[in-house]
Structure formats: C-alpha cells, structure tokens
C-alpha positions in Angstrom: -29.1 21.4 -44.5 -26.4 22.4 -46.4 -24.0 19.8 -45.7 -23.8 16.3 -44.5 -24.6 16.0 -40.7 -21.5 14.5 -39.0 -22.9 14.4 -35.2 -26.2 13.6 -34.2 -27.5 14.2 -30.4 -30.4 11.6 -29.0 -32.5 12.3 -26.3 -35.3 10.9 -24.4 -38.2 13.3 -22.8 -41.3 13.3 -21.1 -42.8 10.1 -19.4 -40.8 6.9 -20.0 -42.1 4.2 -22.2 -40.5 0.6 -22.7 -38.7 0.7 -26.1 -36.8 3.9 -25.6 -33.7 2.0 -24.9 -34.2 -0.1 -27.9 -34.8 3.2 -30.0 -31.4 4.7 -28.4 -29.4 1.9 -29.2 -31.0 1.7 -32.8 -29.9 5.5 -33.4 -26.5 5.2 -31.8 -25.9 2.0 -34.3 -27.3 3.5 -37.1 -25.2 6.6 -36.9 -22.0 4.3 -36.2 -23.2 2.5 -39.6 -23.3 5.5 -41.8 -19.9 6.9 -39.8 -21.6 9.7 -38.0 -20.8 10.3 -34.7 -23.7 10.2 -32.0 -23.8 11.8 -28.5 -26.4 10.9 -25.6 -28.2 13.7 -24.0 -28.7 13.1 -20.4 -32.2 14.0 -18.9 -34.0 15.3 -22.4 -33.9 19.4 -22.6 -32.9 19.9 -19.3 -29.7 18.0 -19.7 -29.5 20.1 -23.1 -29.6 23.2 -21.0 -26.8 21.9 -18.7 -24.8 20.4 -21.4 -24.8 16.9 -19.7 -23.8 14.8 -22.7 -21.7 11.5 -23.6 -20.4 10.6 -26.6 -21.9 7.1 -27.6 -20.5 4.2 -30.1 -21.9 1.0 -31.3 -20.8 -0.8 -28.0 -21.9 1.5 -25.7 -25.7 0.7 -26.2 -25.2 -3.3 -26.0 -27.6 -5.2 -23.5 -30.3 -2.5 -23.3 -32.7 -3.6 -26.2 -34.4 -5.5 -23.3 -34.3 -3.3 -20.8 -37.3 -0.8 -19.9 -37.1 2.9 -19.1 -34.1 4.8 -20.7 -30.5 4.7 -20.0 -30.0 8.5 -20.8 -32.9 9.4 -18.2 -36.2 11.4 -18.7 -37.2 15.0 -17.4 -39.5 17.6 -18.0 -37.9 21.3 -18.3 -39.8 24.2 -17.5 -36.9 26.2 -18.1 -36.5 25.1 -22.0 -40.0 26.6 -22.1 -38.2 30.0 -22.0 -36.2 31.9 -24.6 -33.0 31.9 -22.3 -33.3 28.3 -21.5 -32.9 27.4 -25.1 -30.4 29.8 -25.9 -28.3 27.9 -23.4 -29.3 24.5 -25.1 -28.2 25.8 -28.2 -24.8 27.1 -26.9 -24.3 23.6 -25.3 -25.1 21.9 -28.5 -22.8 24.2 -30.6 -20.0 23.5 -28.1 -20.1 20.2 -28.9 -20.4 20.2 -32.4 -24.0 18.4 -32.5 -25.6 19.5 -35.9 -29.0 17.7 -35.2 -31.5 15.8 -32.9 -33.5 12.7 -32.7 -36.2 13.2 -30.0 -37.9 10.5 -28.5 -40.9 11.2 -26.8 -44.5 12.5 -27.0 -46.1 15.7 -27.9 -44.5 17.8 -25.3 -41.2 17.0 -26.4 -42.2 17.5 -29.9 -43.7 20.8 -29.2 -39.9 21.8 -27.6 -38.2 20.5 -31.0 -40.5 22.5 -33.4 -40.0 25.6 -31.0 -36.2 25.2 -31.1 -36.3 24.3 -34.8 -38.0 27.6 -35.5 -35.9 29.8 -33.5 -32.4 28.5 -34.4 -32.9 26.2 -37.5 -31.6 23.1 -36.1 -32.6 19.9 -37.4 -34.7 17.5 -35.5 -36.4 14.4 -36.1 -39.2 13.0 -33.4 -39.6 9.5 -32.7 -43.1 8.8 -30.9 -42.5 7.2 -27.4 -45.6 7.1 -25.2 -47.4 4.2 -24.0 -50.7 6.3 -24.6 -50.8 5.7 -28.0 -52.2 9.0 -28.4 -49.8 10.6 -31.0 -51.2 11.9 -34.3 -49.6 10.2 -37.6 -48.6 6.8 -36.4 -50.8 3.8 -35.7 -48.5 2.5 -32.8 -46.1 4.4 -30.5 -43.2 3.1 -28.9 -44.3 1.5 -25.3 -47.9 1.0 -26.3 -48.0 -2.7 -27.0 -45.7 -3.5 -23.9 -48.2 -1.7 -22.0 -51.1 -3.6 -22.9 -49.6 -6.8 -22.4 -48.9 -5.7 -18.8 -52.3 -4.5 -18.3 -54.0 -7.8 -20.0 -52.0 -9.7 -17.5 -53.1 -7.6 -14.6 -56.6 -7.9 -15.7 -56.6 -11.8 -15.9 -55.0 -12.0 -12.4 -57.7 -9.7 -11.0 -60.4 -11.4 -12.4 -59.2 -14.7 -10.8 -59.8 -13.2 -7.3 -63.0 -11.6 -8.6 -64.3 -14.8 -9.7 -63.7 -16.3 -6.6 -65.3 -13.7 -4.3 -68.2 -12.6 -7.0 -66.9 -9.1 -7.0 -67.2 -6.1 -9.2 -63.6 -4.7 -10.0 -63.0 -1.3 -11.3 -59.2 -1.2 -13.0 -58.2 1.9 -13.8 -55.5 2.2 -16.4 -53.3 5.0 -18.1 -54.9 7.1 -20.6 -55.7 11.0 -19.6 -56.8 11.9 -22.9 -57.0 8.7 -25.2 -58.8 5.3 -24.6 -56.3 3.1 -26.4 -55.0 1.2 -23.6 -58.6 0.8 -22.0 -60.5 -0.3 -24.9 -57.8 -3.0 -26.2 -57.1 -4.4 -22.8 -60.9 -4.5 -21.7 -61.4 -6.7 -25.0 -58.5 -8.8 -24.7 -59.4 -9.4 -20.9 -63.0 -9.8 -21.4 -64.1 -6.7 -19.5 -68.1 -6.5 -19.0 -67.6 -2.5 -19.4 -64.9 -0.2 -21.1 -65.0 3.5 -20.1 -62.7 5.9 -22.0 -62.4 9.7 -22.6 -63.5 9.5 -26.0 -67.1 7.8 -25.2 -68.9 9.2 -22.2 -71.6 6.8 -21.7 -73.0 8.6 -18.2 -73.7 6.6 -15.0 -77.4 5.1 -15.8 -75.8 3.3 -19.0 -73.3 2.2 -16.8 -75.5 0.7 -13.7 -77.9 -0.6 -16.7 -75.1 -2.7 -18.0 -73.9 -3.9 -14.7 -77.8 -4.9 -13.9 -78.0 -6.9 -17.2 -74.7 -8.6 -16.4 -76.1 -9.3 -12.8 -79.6 -10.6 -14.3 -77.8 -12.8 -17.1 -76.0 -14.7 -14.2 -72.7 -13.2 -14.3 -71.2 -13.4 -10.5 -68.2 -11.1 -11.1 -67.8 -8.4 -13.4 -64.7 -5.9 -14.6 -64.9 -2.6 -15.4 -61.7 -1.0 -17.2 -61.6 2.5 -17.0 -59.2 5.1 -18.6 -57.9 7.5 -16.1 -59.1 10.3 -18.4 -62.7 9.0 -18.3 -65.1 11.8 -17.5 -68.2 9.5 -16.1 -67.1 10.6 -12.5 -64.6 12.7 -10.8 -62.5 9.5 -10.2 -62.7 5.5 -10.1 -63.3 5.8 -6.5 -66.3 8.2 -6.8 -67.5 5.4 -9.4 -67.2 2.7 -6.9 -69.4 4.5 -4.3 -72.1 5.4 -6.6 -72.5 1.6 -7.8 -72.1 0.4 -4.3 -75.1 3.1 -3.4 -77.3 2.4 -6.3 -76.2 -1.3 -6.6 -75.9 -3.1 -3.2 -75.8 -6.4 -4.4 -72.3 -5.9 -5.7 -69.1 -6.3 -3.8 -66.9 -3.3 -5.3 -63.5 -3.3 -5.3 -60.7 -0.9 -7.0 -57.4 -1.6 -8.5 -55.3 1.2 -9.8 -52.5 0.0 -12.0 -50.4 3.1 -12.1 -46.9 3.3 -13.1 -46.3 -0.4 -13.4 -47.7 0.3 -16.7 -44.6 2.2 -17.9 -42.4 -0.7 -16.9 -40.9 -3.9 -17.8 -38.9 -5.7 -20.3 -40.5 -4.1 -23.9 -42.2 -6.5 -26.3 -40.9 -8.0 -29.3 -43.1 -5.5 -31.3 -41.5 -2.6 -29.7 -38.4 -3.5 -29.8 -38.4 -4.2 -33.9 -40.6 -1.0 -34.1 -37.6 1.1 -32.1 -35.0 -0.6 -34.3 -36.8 0.6 -37.5 -37.5 4.1 -36.4 -34.3 4.6 -35.0 -32.8 4.1 -38.5 -35.3 5.9 -40.3 -35.0 9.0 -38.1 -30.5 9.1 -38.5 -31.5 8.3 -42.4 -33.9 11.2 -42.7 -31.6 13.5 -41.1 -28.9 12.5 -43.2 -31.1 12.9 -46.3 -31.1 16.8 -45.2 -34.9 16.6 -43.8 -35.9 18.3 -40.6 -39.0 18.8 -38.6 -40.6 15.3 -39.2 -42.0 12.6 -36.7 -41.1 8.9 -37.9 -44.4 6.8 -37.7 -45.8 3.7 -38.7 -48.9 2.9 -40.6 -50.0 0.1 -42.5 -46.8 -1.6 -41.3 -44.7 0.8 -43.2 -42.7 3.9 -42.1 -43.4 7.3 -42.9 -42.9 11.0 -42.2 -45.3 13.3 -40.5 -44.6 16.8 -40.1 -44.0 17.8 -36.3 -46.7 20.3 -36.3 -49.3 17.8 -37.6 -48.3 15.0 -34.9 -48.6 17.9 -32.3 -52.0 19.2 -33.5 -53.6 16.5 -34.9 -56.6 14.9 -33.4 -55.7 11.2 -32.4 -58.9 8.8 -33.2 -60.3 6.1 -31.5 -61.1 3.0 -33.2 -64.6 2.9 -34.2 -64.8 -0.8 -35.0 -63.1 -1.9 -31.7 -65.9 0.3 -29.8 -68.8 -1.9 -31.7 -66.5 -5.1 -30.8 -66.3 -4.2 -27.4 -70.0 -3.6 -26.9 -71.2 -6.9 -28.6 -68.4 -8.7 -26.5 -69.8 -7.5 -23.3 -73.3 -9.4 -24.1 
C-alpha cells in the first residue's frame, strides 16, 4: 500500500462461530485506538455487493464480547463468485471510502478475499472463524473452543441417560472434513469409540470394539461420530447396522446439529478474538495484505491466504493414540 489506510471495513462470512462478535469488537476498537475509521459490512460479500454498510466506533460494539453469533450477520454469496458481482462490491467500497478489509470466516471467505485482492489489488487480512478448526496455519480457530465445551456438556448429559437405561448412543457432531471436534470431545467425554473423516476404521473394527466393551462389563457406551465420517452413509445407517449385528445393544442416536454454533463464547475464544482483531488491523496499517492471522505455540503469526486455503489441516496423531488407550 502506497499510503496509510484511513478507513477499514470488517465483515463476517460463512457459518457463524462463537467469538465473531468479540473479533468485530476488537477490530473496531483497534481502529479507534489507531485513529482509523471503521465500517461494518452486513451479510458478508452479499452486503458488500449491495452497499449494506454501517459506520462503527468504540461505543457501537459495547456489550457484544459475550454474545454468540454475529451482529453483522452472515451469508454465502453466489453473486460474489461472478466478476460482475465483485465489480459491484468494489464500486460500493470505493464510494464508501473503504481502503482495506478484515474478513472473519473460513476458507470460502478467504478464497473470495484472495480473488478480490488479485483483481483489484484491494488489501485484505483474514481472521479464522469456524468451529471446525480446519484452517491450515493456525492451531485454533475462533469458535472451536466454545463448540468443544458445548459438545462435552451434551455428551455428559447423554451419558447419564445411557447409563440409566444400558444404552449405546451414537452422538453426531459437526466436522464435515475435519474430526477435531469429535476427537477432542470424545476423549473429554470418555467415549468408547470416536469416528472421524481422517481415520476410516471400518464397520468390522467398530463391531469388534463394541463387543469388547460389552464383554468387559460396560453396560452402556458412547460413540462420537463426526458428520463427515466415511464408515457409513449416515449415523442412522450405523445405528441400523449395529442393531442388526449386535442385537444385545439398545441403540439410540443424538444429532447435536447447530446448537454447536450457538452460545456465549468461552474465555479462550474471547481472548483469542481480541488478540486476532488487533493483529489484523495493525497488519493492514503496516502495509501488509493477503494474510491470515493465526495462533501457534500461543503466538500470533501470519500465513499467506493461499496457503491457509490450500494447505492441509492435520489431525493430532498423539490424540488418536490417547483415544485408543482411553477406550480400553
């Protein structure tokens, strides 16, 4: 950038995640601290195309750090995927005097930002906000810690009823492409088996594990299943298969669904969002662009957006081993 940025836009896009409001708050107040104007963009890229903006100052974000969801709303915009849609967005940004963007979202959000940056040389910085924790270049994404706590609380409650009725519960959690939520919540919740997209254990191994649990004296069992697990077409097919092959089990299914996205963000997510928001604004003011703010070894760093989008997120192999040992 040839001159100091004087007006920064901030938006949330894609699936909502606890901590997004805390990140918006941080961006707005970091702008106020550095005497830079801040503009909120409603409904992500769609709002950008429609010029749906609001001026924001330090007082406009009071009382939101503890709230889930996003006050700026979120949407997925097919129109922004077209050159004409991006041209409309650019014209609205220019008319509003916005000179740089902070994008809070996942890989789809970052992909849109990269294309926009390439076409219009428009400065962008990404903040990873997704409960799946599936973004390359950061150990944690905003919302992941809160979602984990929500899932563990649900598992604890389901185990109470599973124990009372000697039942086997399949608990489906979010994680279409990544098993971080299932793996960590499964270990924390004492699950007998954990099924994730990264590790296809197969139906025979699952049945053997459940047989061992029964023969070892366990009267109830919990199996945590990531929605993207490939062992069956869906969790209900798994239930039918187990009932057919292990008739001694009384099987139930609980799909936690979108409750995992909601709720007040945890302390960790609030602090992480605050740190990332400040870093994003200060990175733009330093003249840098096309990066994602991440955290590794409790230190903030920058990853090029193309690497964040194209890089492969790796499941923690040590945790896989721990889960195997704990299920004994």
